[in-house]
C-alpha positions, -999 to 999 in steps of 0.1 A, spaced: -332 530 415 -292 535 421 -274 561 444 -281 590 421 -261 619 437 -229 607 429 -237 590 397 -200 581 390 -195 564 417 -224 536 408 -215 506 400 -222 480 373 -253 458 373 -271 437 350 -297 452 323 -308 456 296 -296 467 252 -287 495 243 -305 525 249 -312 556 231 -299 593 253 -326 612 241 -354 581 257 -366 582 291 -334 562 307 -340 544 339 -311 556 360 -300 518 368 -296 518 336 -265 542 336 -243 516 350 -246 497 316 -239 524 294 -203 535 315 -190 495 312 -201 496 274 -183 530 271 -158 537 298 -123 515 289 -105 536 311 -105 567 329 -108 597 305 -77 626 302 -96 648 324 -105 622 354 -70 614 357 -61 653 355 -83 659 385 -68 626 402 -37 637 399 -39 672 415 -62 662 444 -35 635 449 -10 658 453 -25 663 487 -13 626 495 21 635 484 22 660 512 12 640 532 42 611 525 65 635 522 60 650 556 55 609 569 93 605 552 106 638 561 107 635 600 122 606 600 153 621 583 152 654 602 150 637 633 184 624 631 198 650 617 186 680 640 214 670 666 217 704 687 203 727 665 172 734 683 197 749 716 203 709 731 201 673 715 170 658 713 156 636 737 134 609 738 103 631 746 117 657 725 114 636 693 78 620 701 62 654 708 73 663 672 65 641 659 31 633 674 22 668 673 13 664 639 -10 638 646 -28 655 671 -33 689 654 -46 666 621 -72 643 649 -87 679 658 -93 692 622 -108 661 608 -145 664 623 -144 696 613 -130 690 577 -164 673 571 -185 700 578 -165 723 563 -162 701 528 -203 702 524 -205 744 535 -172 755 519 -168 726 489 -138 696 488 -121 721 463 -117 748 491 -108 729 518 -81 718 494 -67 749 491 -69 755 527 -50 729 534 -24 737 510 -19 771 525 -17 754 560 15 730 547 29 759 535 29 780 569 36 748 587 65 742 565 84 779 570 75 772 605 97 747 604 122 755 588 128 786 604 119 771 640 150 781 670 140 755 698 116 723 703 83 745 708 86 765 677 90 727 658 60 718 676 41 748 662 55 742 628 41 701 634 7 715 643 2 736 614 16 705 591 -8 690 612 -37 707 601 -28 707 566 -23 668 566 -55 659 586 -81 679 562 -59 666 528 -61 633 540 -95 633 543 -112 658 517 -90 640 485 -96 605 487 -136 621 490 -129 642 462 -116 610 439 -140 591 451 -174 616 440 -155 624 400 -147 588 397 -166 562 376 -171 532 390 -154 507 376 -126 524 386 -127 540 420 -109 512 439 -79 522 410 -80 557 421 -84 563 457 -55 536 459 -37 560 432 -36 586 459 -21 560 485 5 554 456 7 594 457 15 588 499 41 566 488 58 588 461 60 618 489 81 591 511 103 581 486 111 615 473 115 623 514 141 601 523 157 607 491 163 642 499 169 636 535 198 611 523 208 635 498 212 665 526 228 644 552 254 631 527 264 666 512 245 691 531 251 713 555 250 692 592 232 725 607 210 737 579 200 707 558 173 693 576 157 729 577 162 725 537 141 689 540 113 704 561 108 737 544 109 721 510 75 707 519 59 739 508 68 733 465 47 707 460 15 724 482 22 759 462 20 736 429 -15 718 441 -29 755 447 -17 767 413 -36 737 400 -62 727 420 -74 766 414 -81 760 379 -101 724 388 -141 723 392 -158 712 421 -181 677 428 -208 677 407 -232 665 437 -216 699 456 -222 724 426 -259 708 425 -262 715 465 -248 747 457 -278 755 430 -250 759 404 -270 732 384 -248 744 346 -214 735 360 -222 707 376 -236 694 342 -204 704 322 -184 685 351 -204 653 344 -203 658 304 -160 661 311 -159 630 335 -182 611 311 -165 617 283 -180 619 242 -200 596 226 -238 596 214 -250 576 244 -223 589 271 -230 628 262 -267 622 268 -263 607 304 -252 644 320 -292 657 319 -306 620 329 -279 622 361 -279 657 371 -316 651 376 -311 621 397 -282 641 419 -309 671 421 -342 642 430 -315 628 460 -305 665 470 -345 675 474 -350 639 490 -319 651 518 -337 689 525 -370 675 524 -364 650 550 -346 671 567 -375 699 576 -393 669 584 -368 665 614 -372 701 616 -408 701 622 -406 669 647 -387 690 670 -406 706 703 -383 738 701 -369 753 668 -333 757 670 -324 797 660 -284 784 653 -289 764 616 -257 752 619 -260 735 649 -294 724 639 -277 706 608 -250 692 634 -272 676 651 -292 661 627 -259 646 609 -248 627 646 -284 613 651 -287 605 617 -253 588 617 -257 568 646 -298 569 649 -299 545 612 -286 511 621 -267 510 583 -247 545 593 -236 529 627 -221 499 610 -204 518 583 -190 539 610 -177 510 627 -164 494 599 -146 521 593 -134 531 620 -121 499 623 -100 500 592 -90 534 599 -79 528 637 -68 491 627 -43 512 594 -24 527 629 -25 505 657 -7 480 634 27 505 637 34 512 603 38 549 608 61 543 638 81 530 611 79 557 588 82 587 611 111 566 633 128 541 607 161 563 605 159 561 645 156 520 639 183 518 615 205 537 636 199 518 665 205 484 653 239 493 633 232 502 596 257 531 587 236 546 561 205 550 585 185 570 560 196 554 529 185 519 547 149 534 549 149 545 516 146 510 509 117 506 529 96 532 508 106 521 479 94 485 492 63 506 502 62 522 469 66 491 442 38 470 462 10 501 461 19 499 426 8 463 419 -23 468 447 -35 491 425 -35 470 400 -55 443 418 -75 462 445 -106 458 418 -94 422 409 -93 405 441 -115 426 460 -111 447 497 -120 423 519 -99 397 504 -70 415 498 -71 423 539 -74 387 545 -47 376 524 -20 404 540 -25 410 573 -17 371 585 17 385 564 19 420 583 17 399 616 47 376 609 70 404 595 65 418 627 71 385 646 102 383 622 114 414 634 112 406 668 134 377 664 160 396 648 154 423 676 160 396 701 197 391 693 211 427 689 224 442 720 212 480 719 226 509 734 213 522 773 205 551 751 184 551 722 202 581 703 234 565 703 249 544 674 252 510 679 285 489 684 281 468 659 281 496 636 319 500 645 351 495 624 359 465 644 321 447 650 333 421 631 359 407 657 341 420 686 303 411 679 289 377 673 277 364 641 242 358 654 240 399 662 257 410 635 234 393 610 205 401 631 203 436 615 193 418 584 169 399 597 150 432 613 155 449 577 141 423 558 110 410 583 103 448 579 98 449 543 77 418 540 58 437 568 54 472 550 52 452 514 22 432 530 7 466 543 7 484 508 -8 458 493 -37 457 514 -44 479 550 -32 505 532 -55 517 507 -82 500 518 -92 518 548 -98 552 524 -124 540 504 -147 544 534 -163 566 519 -182 543 498 -196 530 532 -217 558 540 -252 566 522 -251 605 505 -267 624 535 -237 615 557 -206 605 536 -189 635 546 -196 634 580 -186 599 588 -156 596 567 -146 628 590 -150 612 621 -136 580 607 -105 603 596 -106 615 632 -100 579 642 -66 574 620 -55 605 635 -56 593 671 -42 559 667 -15 577 648 -11 604 675 -8 572 700 12 551 684 33 586 675 40 589 709 44 559 728 67 542 702 98 550 714 92 551 750 82 513 742 112 503 727 130 516 756 107 500 782 94 469 771 123 461 748 119 465 707 111 428 707 81 430 724 72 464 710 66 445 678 51 416 696 24 433 705 19 450 671 17 417 658 -11 406 683 -33 438 670 -28 425 632 -42 395 647 -70 409 659 -80 431 632 -80 402 609 -103 385 635 -119 420 633 -121 423 595 -133 383 587 -164 391 607 -177 425 604 -158 437 566 -181 426 540 -169 428 500 -175 460 481 -163 458 450 -182 464 422 -216 472 442 -231 504 438 -237 531 468 -271 520 469 -264 480 468 -237 491 497 -259 509 518 -283 477 515 -259 458 524 -255 469 560 -291 482 564 -299 445 583 -269 433 592 -229 431 585 -235 420 546 -203 396 553 -218 364 537 -227 362 495 -217 400 488 -189 388 464 -195 400 430 -174 397 395 
């Protein structure tokens, strides 16, 4: 039987000829009818995706805006920012995103996916305001921490919301679209940062940069209020009619498609009923009944996730991908790109950072077209080696650059008479660093930038929210470590060795992906579960 608790996620398979919607339909035949009748996502699915995708835009805007903010604050917070100040301001967001990620999985099941998005928006608005009015470093850290709660919850629930509503043939592309929103947010942040640096008030421009993040959060609040919940969650809370209406809108019109809504709904109800029966069976097997139902349910989730071998493998793969996405050093470039381009000698570091963000955006657009054609595993195996090369070339470029003792100072190669004083190798090395970073970012955007966010397809229904929340917390754990250690590594290990270390992480990550990450392109959720039930499923799983 197909994964009936989330029928829009079902994959393609070969079946018999046409079925009449009024006949008794085997749920596996839904895949054939979707493939025949859904040539592209409907307007309703696009609207849902764009509405949830604003969470990605907020994530990207926050990642990009802090880069320009760090080089614009100067003494506005009472004193010039030290390396420790910059590291704490940057990493506070990741730390609180880490703390909220596992909780978000529980909240998504109890409150619903839509309400978690709305709560994240309110937190982002509050955090943006606190940052904008901050008078010292501590206030800025508090604002960044509140924003961390927002992006931590939003980065988890937005892909989940999209995945639970996306028809299987388009699932990879629609989740990648959420990543595209992240890159759009980064581009907007760099444009806003550059504009305020060029024409804004030096003392207050950065406050407008961080404060403007409240605008898209407010817009998403207004839009998401009228958006529906996912059918699966609606059935869980006995709102059957609403779930049926959402399914009809997702599948679209057509004699055959319209008749599927009832069949799919019955499948969702059967799956939820099976989950409840299994949960009651576990409770009966306990020697002492727990009085705290919430604690008991949470304990069940932990046991289910770690006791079942397939679930453990899914969690291992999801955590591998999420951890690698951050430990490869990408967000250190996003957080500190303006700082990097300042110390290597570029006259307009924020504008230079914009070129990196545009590279990320363009290659993410390409990934949008390729991800469901090439496949998740292959695109990672192709792109990660290119990332390693980019990092190694970057290390070579830094080897020829004489950096200032204080990373907050400008590089002497940016002075007016640099052509006379600086050797040719040092004058051209910054361009090698820029080109290498763009090569690295482009390869990242093709694979590692989007594949980890498809983590929900790895987990079975009963642990999907919880498992996705835990793996997302791995992402933010690594993000916190990278944000806190990048500048100290640049100072104490030298930039060249810092990027060599990141290249080594990419090599180790490639080996792990090659060893344990199977291809999931075109597979239904049931097939993915079966793939991981008896092993890692790496061999012989590709399906056109």
